[in-house]
C-alpha positions in Angstrom: 71.6 -38.5 -15.0 69.3 -38.5 -18.0 70.4 -40.2 -21.0 69.3 -38.6 -24.5 68.8 -40.6 -27.5 68.9 -38.7 -30.9 67.3 -40.6 -33.8 67.8 -39.3 -37.4 65.1 -40.3 -40.1 66.2 -40.1 -43.8 63.4 -39.3 -46.0 63.7 -39.3 -49.9 63.5 -35.6 -51.2 60.7 -36.8 -53.6 58.7 -38.0 -50.8 58.8 -35.0 -48.5 55.8 -33.1 -49.9 53.7 -36.2 -49.5 54.8 -36.9 -46.1 53.9 -33.0 -45.1 50.6 -33.3 -46.7 49.8 -36.6 -44.6 51.0 -34.8 -41.6 48.9 -31.8 -42.0 46.0 -33.9 -42.7 46.3 -35.6 -39.4 46.7 -32.0 -37.9 50.4 -32.1 -37.4 52.0 -29.0 -38.2 54.7 -26.7 -37.2 52.3 -24.8 -35.0 51.1 -27.8 -33.5 54.7 -28.9 -32.9 55.9 -25.6 -31.4 52.5 -24.4 -30.0 54.5 -21.2 -28.4 56.2 -20.3 -31.6 54.3 -17.1 -31.9 55.0 -16.1 -28.6 58.6 -16.7 -29.0 58.6 -14.6 -32.3 56.6 -11.7 -30.5 59.2 -11.9 -27.7 62.0 -11.6 -30.2 60.2 -8.8 -32.1 59.8 -6.7 -28.9 63.6 -7.2 -28.1 64.6 -6.3 -31.5 62.5 -3.3 -31.6 63.9 -2.1 -28.1 67.4 -2.5 -29.2 66.5 -0.7 -32.4 67.6 -3.5 -34.6 65.9 -5.0 -37.7 64.6 -7.1 -39.3 61.7 -8.5 -37.6 61.4 -12.3 -37.0 58.6 -14.4 -38.3 57.3 -17.7 -37.1 58.1 -19.4 -40.2 61.7 -18.0 -40.1 62.1 -19.7 -36.7 60.8 -23.1 -37.7 61.6 -23.9 -41.3 60.2 -26.9 -42.8 62.2 -27.5 -46.1 63.0 -30.6 -48.3 66.0 -31.2 -46.2 63.9 -31.3 -42.8 62.8 -29.2 -39.9 65.2 -26.8 -38.6 64.5 -24.8 -35.3 66.9 -21.8 -35.3 66.4 -18.7 -32.7 
């Protein structure tokens, strides 16, 4: 059986933009963290179109980097 350890890192709200800029400087973006996110978006959009439902999904709506943290929601 695998043990899963979750760690929460709290960052002061006034430091988030600085940290995001540093990460981007080193090439860490939501697309490098989640390289298949575009394919996930395309698959969701295809399924939505086939079912005749809207709205379409964008990559940024799947992975949301905000001042409160990174949220992955599909």
